[in-house]
N, C-alpha and C positions, 0 to 999 in steps of 0.2 A: 384291310386285306386279309386273306386266309392265313397269312403269316403273322398277323397281329399288329400290323403297322397302320398308321393313319396318314392319308394324303388328301390335300385340298387344292382347289384351283378356282380362278375367277377374280372378282373384285376383292381388293384388300385394303380399303380405305381406313378400316378400324383395326387392322391386324388380324382379321378373321381367318386368314390362311394359316396363321400360326407358325410362320417361318422367321419370326423376329424382324419383319419388315412391313412396309405398307405398299409394296410393289405388286401390282396386278400380275397374276400368273395365268398364262394361256394353256398350260398343260399341268397335270398333277405334280405336286412337289411334296416332299416329306414334311410332316408337322414336327417342329423342334422337340426332341426328347421322346417322341412317340413312334419310333420306327419298329417297335415291338411292344408286346404286353398290353395291347388294346383288345378288349372283349366286345365292345360295341361303340358306335359313333353316332352322334346326334347333331344334326343341323337345326339350330334353334328356330330359324325362320327369319330373323332379322340379319344381324351381322355378327352373330356369336356361334361358336361350335363347342361341343363338349365330347369327352371320351370317358367311357367306363373302363377302368383298368381290369386286368385279369383276376384281381382279388375279388371282383364283383361288388365292391363297396366304394372304392376311391373314384371320385369324379374329378377330372381336370377340364377346365374351360379356358377359352381365349376369344379375343375379339372385343366388340363393343361392350362397354361397362359403365356408361355415363349414368345409367339408372340403377346401378348396383345389382344387375342381374346375376353377375358372377358371385355375389354375396360376400366379397372380401372387404366391403365398406371403404374401398379406395375411390370409387366413382371415376376411375381412370381406365381407358382402354388397355387391353393386355395383348401384345403381339405374340406371346408365347404361352403355352398352357400353364395355368396355376391351379392349385387344389381348391375345390369348392369346400366350404366348411361343413356341409352336410354329407353324411355317409349313406350310400344307396343300399337298397335291399336286394339287388341283383339285376339281371338283364331286364330291359324294358321299364326300368324304374325312373327314368328321367323324361321330362317333357319341357317344352319351352315355347315361347311365342313372342318374337320381337324384342321386348324389353323385360322379360321375366323368365325365370327358370324354376321349375318345380321338381322335387325329388321325393320319391316314395322311400321312406325309411323302414327299418325293421320293427321299430317299436314306438316311434314318435309321430306317426301319421304321415301325411303328405305336407312337405314344407316347401315354401316358395320364397324366392328373393327377386328383387327388382321393382318395377313400377306397378302400382295398383290401378293404372288407368283402365277404364272399362271393367272395373271390379275384378281384375285379373288374378289377384292374390287369394281370393276366396275366403278372406277373413273378415268380411263385413265392412271393408273400406271401398270407397267408390271414387276417389280422386287421385290425381297423378302425383303421388307423394312417395318417392323411393323409400322402400323399407330399409331400416338400419339392421341388416342381418336377416336371415330367413325367418319367416313366420309360418305358423301351422294353419293349414286350411281347416276351416270349421268342420267339426264332426268327423274327422278322419282318424283320430287316435283310437286304437283298439278295434278297428274293423279290418276286414280282409278286402283289399283292392286288387283286382285282377289285371287291369290295364289302365293306362292314362294317356291322354292326348290333348294337345293345345296348338293353336296357331295365333299369330299376332292379331290383336284388335277384335277378336271374336270370342269364341267359347273355349273354356277348358273343361274337359270331361274325364271321368273315370268310370270303370265298370266294376260293379259289386254284385255278386250273385247273378251275373248275366244281365243286370239292369244298368243302363247308362244314367249317370248323374252329371249335370253341367252347371256352370256358373259363368257370369260375365255380363256384357251389355246386351240386354234382351231387345233393344231396338232392332237387332238383327234376327229376331225370331229364333233364338237359339234353342228354345224348348219345343219348337214346332207348332205352337198354338196361336201364333200371330198376335201375341200380346207384347206391348212395347214398354216393359218395365225391367229395369236392371235387376239382376239377381247377384248380390255380392257373396252369396254362400251356395254350396251345391244343392241342386234341385233335381228331382227325378224327372226324366223324360218319359211321359206316359205313352202307353200303347205299344211298347216294344219290349221283348224279353229274349232270353237265350242269345244275348249278344256276346260274340267272342273277340271281335276287333272293333275299334272305333277310330274315326278320323274326323278332324274338324277343319273348316275353311275360314278364311279371314272375312272381313266385314260383310261384303255382299254375297258371300258364298253359302255353303251348306255344311252340314255334318252328316256322317254316314256310319252305319253300323252293319257289320256282317253277322248274320244269325247262324246258329248251328245248322249245318246243311248247305251253307253257301249262298243264302238269299241276302241281297243287299238292299237296305232301307235307307232313306234320306229324309232329313228334316232341316228347317232353317229358312232363310229368306229366299234364296234362289233367284234373285232378281236379274242375274246375268246367265240364266240357264244352268246354274251351278248344280242343281239337283239332278240333272240328267233325266228328267221325267217328261221330256218332249214338250216343254213349255218354257218360255222366257219370262213368265210373270210369277210374282210371289204367290205362294200357296200356304195354307195352314195344314197341320196334321202330317202324319207320316206319308211318304211317297215311295213308290217302287221305281228303281232306276230302270229306264226303258230298255227292254230287250235282252237283259243280261241273264235271266233265268236263275238257277240255283247252283252255280258252279264257280262262285267268286271266292278266291283264296286270299287276295290282298286288296286293300283300298288305300288311296292317298288323296289328300285334299289340300289345295293351296289357295292363294288369294284370288286367282282368276279361273282355275280349272281343277278338275279332279280326274283320277284315273283308277282303273281296277285291273287286276290280273284275273282273267276268266279262262279256265282250262288251259293255262299256259300262254294265251294271247293277252295283249294289252289293249284296252279300250279306254278312250278319254272323251270328256265333254266339258263345255264351258267356253270361255273366251279363246279366240284363235287368231288374234291379230299378229302374233309372232310365230305362228305355226306350232304352238305348244301342245296341240292335240296330236301331232305326228301323223296326220292323215294325208300328207303330201300335197297340201294346199294351205294358203293363208286366206282367212276370211276378210271380206270387205265390210266396213262398218255400215250398218243399217239403222234407221230410226224407228223407235217404237215409243208408245205412251207408257211411261213408268208409273206403276202404282206401288212402288216400294216405300216403306216407312222411312228408309234412309235417303232415298233420292227425291222423294216427294212426287206429286202428280205433275210431272214435267216430261217434255220430250227428252228421251235419252238416246244414246248412240251405242251400239254394241256390235262386236264381231262374234257373238256367242253362237255356239252350236248346241242345241238343246237336247240332243240324244247322243249316246255313245257312238264314236267312230273308231274303226280299227286302226291301230298304229301300224304304219307301213313297215313291212318286213318282220314284224314280231307276231306271228300267228301261232307260235308254240314256243315252249322252252323258257318263258319268263318265270322267274321265281319271286321277284320283288319289284316295286315301283315307287318312285318318289316324285313329288311335284313341288315346284318353287313358284316364284312370282310370275315368270314368263317362260319357263323351261321345265322339262321333265326328264327323268332318267329311269332306266330299267336294267336289272341284272338278269342275264340269260344263263343258260346251262353252262357249266364249267367256269362261272364267275366272270364272263365278259360283261363290260359295262358300256351301254349306248345311251346317248342323250339327244334331245331335239328341242327346238324352239329358239329363243333369243340367244345370240352368241355375244351379246354385249359384255365387254370386260373379260372375254375368254371363258364364258360360263359353260360352254359345251366341252371344254378340255381337249379340243382337237387342233390347238395352235392357231385358231382363228379368233380375232378380237372384235369383230363387228358383223352385222348382218343377222340373218335368221336361217334356220334349217328346219323345214317342215317335215323332214324325215330323220330317223335316228342316224347319228354318226358315231363311229367308234371313238371312245375316249382314249387319248394317246397313252400307250404303255399299259393299258388295263384291258387287254383282250382275254385275260383269265385272272383268277385269283381274287376276285372281289367278293367280300362276304356281306357287305351292307353298304347302303348309300343314303345320303340325305341331301336335299337341295334347298338352299336358302334363297333370299331375295336376289342376290347377285353372286353367289358362290356355291360350290358343291364340295 
């Protein structure tokens, strides 16, 4: 919050709410020991969360830790925040995805802890072997990295000199060239420059880069319309997100959908079976012939919407957006937080534990004062 506190809600099976319990929370509750002094908050994407403290170097994490993503070598879930052994280099220095956490340091490069499944640690390992303590991502010592981003099961990327570099399981076309070879170390995404922000999606999704001037480009598999290019089929090469123009200020990508802030409005695309696009409707599954390297040449079923739709009631004033497994949230002017999509486990924070909301609802107690938001698979 704007007063430096951390609050969480939703599913709590691994202690990811951080209130020293495993009880699901339908409305926001304080994270133990973090009612002040928090500079930034990160929802890792699985069942872990982390906070950057006000000294801009101390990281504390809580939740699932069976793959040692928190880096303490205990391999035990943590229901309250504990210090990560790596010191961060400032705001925006932490990324994570499912079972791994990566932290940008001041002088030791980008260091990752957790599982190397899908080559996620970036140090030339390609099997699911939890690392004993943080390891250095290949080639990141002594270079200037401007931004980093990751989501479970897909790509991890960073920006250097306006150019995106990614690594991970390339069966999901993470470099945008439709080649199905795993890259266990960072590789340049060709054909795009002047990138200021980056977002990556999980297995069948896409990656996105905002260029200087606000143009949004997409690459990746896009087999569930995740690229927003008005097609449900996989494509190679860079794509333009349909109809957004050059006024994009924020982008977020999750396992099933993606959203962008465009001139203060929020627009989303991708799967919509739980109303996670916020367009005041829930899509019915339709059949199509998949040509996805991941799904094979088989009939698939999708609730995907292949071009951006406007989120109901948010046509102006949005400053940030976050996307999870089946829900999304946006921060509006004066720090009001609204969420939409699946309500399973209290995910929308409006004291409802089941069902869906295809339109944004006000998160209980957070009508102002929200400084940042992250959405995981089943908690926010």
